[in-house]
C-alpha positions in Angstrom: 93.8 -64.4 134.0 96.8 -66.6 133.5 95.7 -67.5 129.9 95.5 -63.8 128.9 99.0 -63.2 130.3 100.3 -66.1 128.3 98.7 -64.6 125.1 100.2 -61.2 125.9 103.6 -62.8 126.3 103.1 -64.8 123.1 102.3 -61.6 121.2 105.5 -60.0 122.5 107.5 -63.1 121.6 106.2 -63.2 118.0 105.9 -59.7 116.6 105.8 -61.2 113.0 102.5 -62.9 113.8 101.1 -59.8 115.4 102.0 -57.6 112.4 100.6 -60.2 110.0 97.3 -60.2 111.8 97.1 -56.4 111.9 97.8 -56.2 108.1 95.2 -58.9 107.5 92.6 -57.0 109.6 93.4 -53.7 107.9 93.0 -55.3 104.4 89.6 -56.7 105.5 88.5 -53.3 106.6 89.7 -51.8 103.3 87.9 -54.4 101.2 84.8 -53.7 103.3 85.0 -50.0 102.5 85.4 -50.6 98.8 82.5 -53.0 98.7 80.3 -50.5 100.5 81.3 -47.7 98.1 80.5 -50.0 95.1 77.1 -50.9 96.6 76.4 -47.2 97.2 77.3 -46.3 93.6 75.0 -49.1 92.3 72.1 -47.8 94.5 72.6 -44.2 93.3 72.4 -45.5 89.7 69.2 -47.4 90.4 67.6 -44.3 92.0 68.7 -42.3 89.0 67.1 -44.9 86.7 63.8 -44.6 88.6 63.8 -40.8 88.2 64.8 -40.7 84.5 63.1 -43.8 83.1 60.0 -44.3 85.2 58.5 -47.2 87.1 59.4 -50.0 84.7 62.8 -51.4 84.0 63.7 -52.5 80.5 64.4 -56.2 80.1 68.1 -55.7 79.5 68.4 -53.5 82.6 66.4 -56.0 84.6 68.9 -58.8 83.7 71.9 -56.6 84.8 70.5 -56.2 88.4 70.7 -58.9 91.1 67.6 -59.8 93.1 68.5 -57.5 96.0 68.9 -54.5 93.5 65.5 -55.3 91.9 64.0 -55.4 95.4 65.6 -52.0 96.2 64.2 -50.6 92.9 60.7 -51.7 93.8 61.0 -50.5 97.4 62.2 -47.1 96.2 59.5 -46.9 93.7 56.9 -47.6 96.4 58.4 -45.0 98.7 58.5 -42.4 95.9 54.9 -43.1 94.9 53.7 -42.9 98.5 55.4 -39.5 98.8 53.9 -38.2 95.5 50.4 -39.4 96.6 50.7 -37.7 100.0 50.0 -34.2 98.7 47.5 -31.9 100.4 43.9 -32.4 99.3 44.5 -36.0 98.1 46.1 -34.8 94.8 48.8 -36.6 93.0 52.0 -34.7 92.1 54.4 -36.5 89.7 57.8 -35.2 90.6 59.5 -37.2 87.9 57.9 -35.3 85.0 60.4 -32.5 84.5 64.0 -32.8 85.5 64.4 -29.1 84.5 61.8 -26.3 84.7 59.9 -26.2 81.4 60.2 -23.1 79.2 56.8 -23.8 77.5 53.8 -25.8 78.7 53.6 -27.3 75.2 56.2 -29.6 73.6 56.7 -30.6 70.0 57.0 -34.4 69.7 57.7 -36.9 66.9 55.7 -40.2 67.0 58.1 -43.2 66.9 55.5 -45.9 66.7 51.7 -46.2 66.2 49.8 -45.8 69.5 46.2 -45.1 68.3 44.0 -42.3 69.4 44.9 -40.6 72.7 42.8 -37.9 74.5 44.8 -34.8 75.6 43.5 -31.8 77.6 44.6 -29.2 75.0 44.1 -30.4 71.5 41.6 -33.1 72.5 41.8 -36.5 70.7 45.0 -37.0 68.8 45.8 -39.9 66.5 49.4 -40.9 67.2 50.7 -42.4 64.0 54.3 -43.2 63.3 56.2 -40.3 61.7 53.7 -37.6 62.6 54.6 -34.4 64.6 52.3 -32.9 67.2 52.3 -30.0 69.7 51.1 -31.5 73.0 50.9 -30.5 76.7 54.3 -31.4 78.3 53.0 -33.1 81.4 50.7 -35.4 79.4 53.3 -36.2 76.7 56.1 -36.9 79.2 54.9 -40.4 80.1 54.7 -41.3 76.4 58.2 -40.0 75.9 59.5 -42.1 78.7 57.8 -45.2 77.3 59.5 -44.6 73.9 56.3 -43.9 71.9 57.1 -40.2 71.4 60.4 -38.3 71.0 60.8 -34.7 72.0 62.0 -32.6 69.2 64.7 -29.9 69.8 63.2 -26.5 69.8 
């Protein structure tokens, strides 16, 4: 008891020290808020990457992330895949295919690099050779667009 009374007295005796400690504490809290805001922005960008780019990070993007961010990307990917696999009837629903509702089920694409022969539901087997243009089902062409094999042409 006596010790706490001495501390209370010492605080009153040295208001400069008390104000210095309060300012120091407040600056620590401010820095903590800024760091948490920065971490939140980074996580949102990583989530956005997963939705726009797909399951695999490019090598340059992988180098820009720390280990904790790469772990977060993998954990979010696992969570999203679990959600997409948990559809009624055991079906798989890929939520990342269309960021906007499609106007047409078919999409005109330009082949950026040779990929060989690929089987599609609508036209059947299609040989994807660099420089060729094809009309393909949107949901089947979307993964190839995300991989950089195809490029969607403006309609």
